[in-house]
C-alpha positions as CSV (number, residue, x, y, z in Angstrom):
1,M,5.7,-9.2,31.8
2,D,3.2,-9.5,34.7
3,N,-0.4,-10.0,34.1
4,E,-1.2,-6.6,35.2
5,T,0.1,-5.4,31.7
6,L,-2.3,-8.1,30.1
7,Q,-5.0,-5.8,28.6
8,N,-8.0,-6.4,26.1
9,F,-6.9,-3.3,24.2
10,Y,-4.0,-1.4,23.6
11,L,-4.1,2.7,22.6
12,L,-1.3,3.1,19.8
13,K,1.1,5.8,19.3
14,N,1.9,5.4,15.5
15,P,5.0,6.6,13.4
16,I,4.4,9.1,10.9
17,Q,6.3,9.1,7.8
18,R,7.2,12.3,5.9
19,Y,7.7,11.2,2.4
20,A,7.6,14.2,-0.3
21,W,4.7,12.5,-2.4
22,G,2.4,12.9,0.8
23,S,-0.5,15.3,1.3
24,K,-0.5,18.4,3.9
25,Q,-4.3,18.2,4.6
26,W,-5.5,14.3,4.6
27,I,-3.6,12.7,7.8
28,Q,-3.3,16.0,9.3
29,D,-7.5,16.2,9.2
30,I,-7.5,12.3,10.6
31,L,-5.4,12.9,13.7
32,S,-6.5,16.5,14.1
33,L,-2.4,17.6,14.0
34,P,-1.7,21.5,14.7
35,E,-1.5,23.7,12.1
36,S,2.3,23.8,12.2
37,D,1.9,19.7,10.7
38,R,0.3,21.2,7.5
39,H,3.2,22.9,5.9
40,V,5.0,19.6,5.3
41,P,3.6,16.8,3.3
42,I,2.5,13.5,5.6
43,A,2.6,10.3,3.5
44,E,1.9,7.5,5.9
45,V,0.9,6.3,9.3
46,W,2.2,2.8,10.1
47,M,0.4,0.7,12.7
48,G,1.9,-2.2,13.5
49,A,5.2,-3.8,14.8
50,H,7.6,-3.4,11.8
51,P,10.9,-3.0,13.7
52,R,11.6,-0.1,11.2
53,A,9.0,1.8,12.7
54,P,6.8,-0.1,15.2
55,S,4.0,1.3,16.9
56,L,3.9,2.1,20.8
57,A,1.4,0.5,22.8
58,V,-0.1,2.7,25.8
59,Y,-1.4,1.1,29.1
60,D,-1.8,3.3,32.1
61,T,1.4,5.1,32.2
62,F,3.4,3.1,30.3
63,E,4.4,2.9,26.7
64,Q,6.2,0.0,25.0
65,R,7.2,-0.9,21.3
66,L,4.6,-3.2,20.3
67,D,7.2,-5.4,18.5
68,S,8.6,-5.9,22.2
69,L,5.2,-6.5,23.9
70,I,4.3,-9.2,21.6
71,Q,7.6,-10.9,21.9
72,A,6.9,-11.1,26.0
73,R,3.8,-13.0,25.3
74,P,3.1,-14.1,21.6
75,A,0.7,-16.6,22.3
76,F,-1.3,-14.4,24.4
77,F,-1.2,-11.4,21.7
78,L,-1.1,-13.4,18.5
79,G,-2.9,-16.7,19.2
80,A,-1.0,-20.0,19.3
81,E,-1.3,-20.6,15.7
82,T,-0.4,-17.0,14.8
83,A,2.7,-17.3,17.1
84,E,4.0,-20.4,15.6
85,E,3.9,-19.4,12.3
86,Y,5.0,-15.8,12.2
87,R,6.3,-15.3,15.7
88,T,5.3,-11.3,15.5
89,L,2.4,-9.7,13.5
90,P,2.1,-10.7,10.6
91,Y,0.7,-7.6,8.8
92,L,1.7,-4.1,8.4
93,F,-1.2,-1.6,8.4
94,K,-1.1,2.3,7.2
95,L,-2.9,5.4,6.2
96,L,-1.6,6.4,2.7
97,A,-2.0,9.9,1.5
98,A,-0.8,10.8,-2.0
99,A,-0.9,14.1,-3.2
100,T,1.6,13.5,-5.9
101,P,2.4,9.9,-7.6
102,L,4.2,7.4,-5.7
103,S,7.1,5.6,-7.8
104,I,6.3,3.1,-9.8
105,Q,7.0,-0.3,-8.2
106,A,6.8,-3.9,-7.6
107,H,7.3,-6.3,-4.6
108,P,9.0,-9.4,-4.1
109,N,7.5,-13.2,-3.3
110,K,8.6,-14.8,-0.2
111,K,11.4,-16.6,-1.9
112,Q,12.7,-13.7,-3.5
113,A,12.7,-11.6,-0.7
114,E,14.4,-14.2,1.5
115,E,17.0,-14.3,-1.0
116,G,17.8,-10.7,-1.7
117,F,17.8,-10.2,1.6
118,A,20.4,-12.5,2.4
119,R,22.3,-11.5,-0.5
120,E,22.2,-7.5,0.4
121,E,22.9,-8.9,4.3
122,M,26.3,-10.8,3.1
123,A,27.3,-7.6,0.8
124,G,27.1,-5.8,3.7
125,I,24.9,-3.2,2.5
126,P,23.7,-0.8,5.6
127,I,19.9,-1.4,6.1
128,N,19.1,2.4,5.5
129,A,21.5,2.5,2.7
130,E,19.7,4.5,-0.5
131,N,21.0,1.2,-2.7
132,R,19.5,-1.5,-0.5
133,N,16.3,-3.2,-2.1
134,Y,15.8,-5.6,0.7
135,K,14.8,-4.0,4.1
136,D,13.5,-7.6,5.6
137,A,13.1,-11.0,4.5
138,N,9.5,-10.7,3.8
139,H,7.2,-10.5,1.1
140,K,4.3,-7.9,0.5
141,P,1.2,-8.4,-1.0
142,E,-0.9,-5.6,-0.3
143,I,-4.6,-4.5,-0.7
144,I,-5.7,-0.5,-0.7
145,C,-9.2,0.8,-0.1
146,A,-10.1,4.0,-0.9
147,I,-11.2,6.7,1.5
148,T,-11.4,9.4,-1.3
149,P,-11.3,8.7,-4.7
150,F,-8.2,7.3,-5.6
151,T,-6.5,6.7,-8.6
152,A,-4.1,4.0,-9.3
153,M,-1.8,2.3,-12.2
154,C,-1.8,-1.8,-11.7
155,G,-0.3,-4.4,-14.0
156,F,0.3,-4.7,-17.5
157,R,-2.3,-4.3,-20.1
158,E,-2.8,-6.7,-23.1
159,Q,0.3,-6.5,-25.3
160,D,-1.9,-5.5,-28.2
161,K,-3.2,-2.8,-26.2
162,I,0.1,-1.4,-25.2
163,G,1.3,-1.4,-28.9
164,A,-1.6,0.2,-29.9
165,L,-1.5,3.2,-27.6
166,L,2.1,3.6,-28.0
167,S,1.7,4.0,-31.9
168,L,-0.8,6.7,-31.2
169,L,2.1,8.6,-29.7
170,D,4.3,8.6,-33.1
171,I,7.2,9.3,-31.3
172,P,10.6,7.8,-33.1
173,Q,12.4,7.2,-29.8
174,L,9.3,4.8,-28.7
175,Q,9.9,2.6,-31.8
176,H,11.9,-0.2,-30.2
177,C,9.7,-0.6,-27.3
178,I,6.8,-1.0,-30.0
179,E,8.9,-3.7,-31.9
180,A,9.8,-5.2,-28.5
181,I,6.1,-5.7,-27.2
182,H,4.9,-7.2,-30.5
183,Q,7.2,-10.4,-30.0
184,H,5.3,-13.7,-30.0
185,D,6.1,-14.9,-26.6
186,S,4.2,-13.1,-23.6
187,R,6.8,-13.4,-20.9
188,S,9.7,-12.2,-23.4
189,A,7.6,-9.7,-25.0
190,Y,6.9,-7.7,-21.6
191,E,10.3,-8.2,-20.5
192,A,11.8,-6.9,-23.7
193,F,9.5,-3.9,-23.4
194,L,10.7,-2.7,-20.0
195,Q,14.2,-3.4,-21.0
196,S,13.7,-1.0,-24.1
197,L,12.2,1.8,-22.0
198,F,14.8,1.5,-19.0
199,N,17.7,1.7,-21.8
200,I,16.5,5.2,-23.5
201,P,19.1,7.6,-22.4
202,Q,18.8,10.3,-20.3
203,R,19.1,12.9,-23.1
204,E,16.8,10.8,-25.3
205,G,14.2,10.9,-22.1
206,L,14.4,14.8,-22.1
207,N,13.5,14.9,-25.9
208,L,10.6,12.2,-24.9
209,T,9.0,14.1,-22.3
210,K,9.3,17.3,-24.6
211,S,7.6,15.7,-27.4
212,L,4.7,14.3,-25.4
213,Q,4.2,17.5,-23.8
214,D,3.8,19.2,-27.5
215,K,1.6,16.1,-28.8
216,I,-1.0,16.2,-25.8
217,P,-3.3,18.9,-26.8
218,E,-3.3,17.1,-30.6
219,L,-3.9,13.8,-28.8
220,K,-6.6,14.8,-26.3
221,K,-8.5,16.3,-29.4
222,K,-7.8,13.2,-31.7
223,H,-8.3,10.3,-28.9
224,P,-10.7,11.8,-26.4
225,L,-11.8,8.1,-25.3
226,Y,-7.7,8.1,-23.4
227,A,-8.2,11.8,-22.0
228,T,-7.1,10.4,-18.4
229,E,-4.0,8.9,-19.8
230,W,-3.3,12.1,-21.6
231,E,-3.7,14.2,-18.5
232,L,-1.4,11.6,-16.4
233,I,1.2,11.8,-18.9
234,D,1.4,15.6,-19.1
235,R,1.5,15.6,-15.1
236,F,4.3,12.8,-15.1
237,C,6.1,14.9,-17.7
238,R,6.1,18.0,-15.9
239,L,6.9,16.1,-12.4
240,Y,9.7,13.7,-13.7
241,P,11.2,15.6,-17.2
242,G,13.6,12.7,-18.8
243,D,12.0,9.8,-17.1
244,S,10.8,7.6,-19.8
245,A,8.3,5.9,-17.3
246,V,6.0,9.0,-18.1
247,I,4.3,6.8,-20.5
248,A,3.3,4.5,-18.1
249,P,-0.3,4.9,-18.0
250,L,0.0,3.5,-21.6
251,Y,1.3,0.2,-20.2
252,L,-0.1,-0.1,-16.8
253,N,-4.1,-0.1,-16.4
254,V,-5.7,3.1,-14.8
255,L,-7.9,2.3,-12.2
256,S,-10.6,5.0,-10.2
257,L,-11.5,3.7,-7.0
258,K,-14.5,5.0,-5.4
259,P,-14.5,5.4,-1.5
260,G,-15.0,2.2,0.0
261,E,-13.4,0.4,-3.0
262,A,-10.4,-1.8,-2.8
263,L,-7.7,-3.7,-5.0
264,F,-5.3,-6.4,-4.1
265,L,-1.9,-6.7,-5.5
266,P,-0.2,-9.8,-5.3
267,A,3.7,-9.8,-5.6
268,G,5.3,-9.2,-8.9
269,V,3.0,-6.3,-10.0
270,L,4.2,-3.2,-11.6
271,H,2.0,-0.7,-10.1
272,A,1.9,3.0,-8.7
273,Y,-0.7,4.9,-6.5
274,V,-1.4,8.2,-8.3
275,E,-3.3,10.3,-6.0
276,G,-6.0,9.6,-3.3
277,F,-6.3,8.9,0.7
278,G,-6.8,5.3,1.8
279,V,-5.9,2.5,4.1
280,E,-3.2,0.4,3.2
281,L,-2.8,-3.5,4.4
282,M,0.1,-6.0,3.9
283,A,2.3,-8.4,5.0
284,N,4.9,-7.0,7.6
285,S,7.5,-5.9,4.9
286,D,8.9,-2.5,3.6
287,N,10.3,-4.4,0.2
288,V,10.2,-2.1,-2.6
289,L,11.6,-2.2,-6.1
290,R,11.5,0.8,-8.0
291,G,10.8,1.6,-11.6
292,G,10.6,5.2,-12.3
293,L,8.9,8.1,-11.6
294,T,10.7,8.3,-8.6
295,P,14.3,10.2,-7.5
296,K,15.1,7.2,-5.5
297,H,17.3,4.3,-6.2
298,I,16.4,2.2,-9.2
299,D,17.7,-1.4,-9.4
300,V,16.6,-2.7,-13.1
301,P,18.2,-6.2,-13.2
302,E,16.7,-6.6,-9.6
303,L,13.0,-5.2,-10.8
304,L,13.1,-7.5,-13.8
305,R,14.2,-10.4,-11.8
306,I,11.0,-10.0,-9.4
307,I,7.9,-8.8,-11.9
308,R,5.2,-10.7,-13.4
309,F,5.6,-10.5,-16.9
310,E,2.3,-11.3,-17.9
311,A,-1.1,-8.9,-18.6
312,F,-3.0,-8.5,-15.2
313,K,-5.8,-6.2,-14.2
314,P,-6.8,-6.4,-10.7
315,E,-10.4,-6.7,-9.9
316,I,-11.8,-3.6,-8.2
317,L,-13.1,-5.0,-4.8
318,S,-16.4,-4.1,-2.9
319,P,-16.9,-5.2,0.7
320,I,-18.8,-8.5,1.6
321,E,-21.3,-8.0,4.4
322,T,-21.2,-10.6,7.0
323,D,-23.7,-12.0,9.6
324,N,-22.5,-9.6,12.4
325,A,-22.2,-6.6,10.2
326,L,-18.8,-6.5,9.7
327,R,-17.7,-5.5,5.7
328,L,-14.6,-7.7,4.9
329,Y,-12.1,-7.3,2.0
330,P,-11.1,-11.0,1.6
331,S,-7.4,-11.5,0.5
332,P,-5.9,-14.5,-0.6
333,V,-3.1,-14.5,1.8
334,S,-2.9,-15.8,5.1
335,E,-1.3,-12.7,6.8
336,F,-4.4,-10.3,6.6
337,T,-7.7,-9.1,6.1
338,L,-9.3,-5.9,5.8
339,F,-12.4,-5.0,7.3
340,R,-14.6,-2.3,7.5
341,M,-17.4,-1.2,10.5
342,N,-20.3,1.4,10.5
343,I,-21.2,2.0,13.8
344,T,-24.7,3.4,14.4
345,E,-26.6,4.7,17.4
346,G,-28.5,2.1,19.2
347,K,-26.8,-0.7,17.4
348,P,-23.9,-2.3,19.6
349,Q,-21.4,-4.1,17.2
350,E,-19.4,-7.2,18.9
351,L,-15.8,-7.9,18.3
352,L,-15.0,-11.7,19.0
353,P,-11.8,-12.5,20.0
354,G,-9.3,-15.2,18.4
355,K,-7.1,-12.9,15.9
356,P,-4.8,-9.9,16.8
357,T,-6.6,-7.1,15.6
358,I,-5.8,-3.4,14.9
359,I,-9.0,-0.8,14.5
360,I,-8.4,2.9,13.5
361,V,-11.6,5.5,13.6
362,I,-12.0,7.0,10.5
363,E,-14.8,9.0,11.4
364,G,-17.3,9.6,14.3
365,S,-16.6,8.6,18.1
366,A,-17.6,5.2,19.9
367,Q,-17.1,3.9,23.2
368,I,-15.3,0.6,23.5
369,D,-16.0,-1.9,26.3
370,S,-14.4,-5.3,27.3
371,G,-16.9,-5.7,30.8
372,R,-13.5,-4.5,32.5
373,E,-12.2,-1.5,30.8
374,T,-13.9,1.2,28.8
375,M,-12.3,4.1,26.4
376,E,-13.7,6.5,24.3
377,L,-12.7,6.7,20.6
378,H,-12.2,9.7,18.3
379,K,-11.4,10.0,14.9
380,G,-7.4,9.3,14.4
381,M,-7.3,6.9,17.2
382,S,-6.3,3.4,16.8
383,L,-6.1,0.1,19.2
384,F,-4.2,-3.2,19.2
385,L,-6.7,-5.8,20.2
386,P,-5.0,-9.1,21.7
387,A,-6.0,-12.5,20.0
388,S,-6.9,-13.3,23.6
389,R,-8.7,-10.7,24.5
390,A,-12.4,-10.8,25.8
391,L,-15.6,-10.1,23.7
392,L,-15.5,-6.3,23.2
393,T,-18.2,-4.2,22.3
394,L,-18.5,-1.1,20.4
395,E,-21.4,1.7,20.6
396,G,-21.8,4.9,19.2
397,S,-21.7,6.5,15.5
398,A,-18.5,5.9,14.1
399,Q,-16.6,4.7,10.6
400,I,-14.0,2.4,11.3
401,F,-11.2,0.2,9.6
402,G,-9.3,-2.9,10.9
403,A,-6.9,-5.0,9.8
404,S,-6.7,-8.8,11.4
405,T,-5.2,-11.9,10.3
406,G,-6.5,-14.9,7.9
407,S,-8.9,-14.6,5.2
408,G,-11.6,-13.4,7.6
409,L,-12.6,-12.8,11.2
410,Q,-13.9,-15.0,13.8
């Protein structure tokens, strides 16, 4: 790579993922896509260097895969420390648009991912096979920040609460689950509960979902405090008849995020994003172990191997304002930090060098200036900013989300 290709910022062309649970509106609006792209759902836009779907970095009339660009001069693009520790961009940044629920899922920790990936490689399972659990050897902690109101189910409720909520249903098929969750040892109770739930045969599952739908009107009247849970169960029964995981709102915490609020999820936490549009930031991984509400492959033994069997309710996070007006969502991992900038007319915003950064414009427009290059940025445009860039200045009127490494920006 010659010095002529070393820029202070690179426009990104990002791969689009068209999963069935996606929206026909949100990402299309952000990216100003034509009417022809509004007939099929778009679920995610990936911004990063994951080898399965890397962004393209654009400079002059050239385009290059971001992972390949970084590999040519890792110290320049990542900074010396990040290049030595990770050798590639250590995070994956996404737009996520969920019109219908994602599968209930959990992600492995680093050791589990390394062991699982090696095991499936040794077994010769193709990387794109439906029954492949581990697409890479990395863990996948993540943070999601709402752009629209956003509903999620995250982490096990307390044992007693799960038992009490299940008892309200008065459904015989769930009696074994209720007995399991009341075990004295907490870890054993959660594991036995999930195992009992997974062991409900498909035929009984169909009876379960029908019984639930019949009972929902009465439950709404008798227990209005849990109106959201009953609505979600009714919706899941219609989407996934026969799936025992339709009762997930009773064993997972149901959380509602306002725009600008976020959740951090460590490895091993069972969760599902139900509905909404947001930005998601995670370690550079695509490892997912599913546990229901999906037609995709579910590997129960492997899922049970990686789950944290304990009550866990993630904190709803608001951003922390810094001295230079960046709003940070710090994460307890070294791979990534999410931030937000609200650029206003007449108040230039600086971005210091030192860390590899990706930014995307969510609303409005701005101009970015390195002293050598300038570019007009509009809604939906994203840039990769090398660690060894010059000081950058942003001016205009725009809402921008960004991803960087570490617990905060320099």
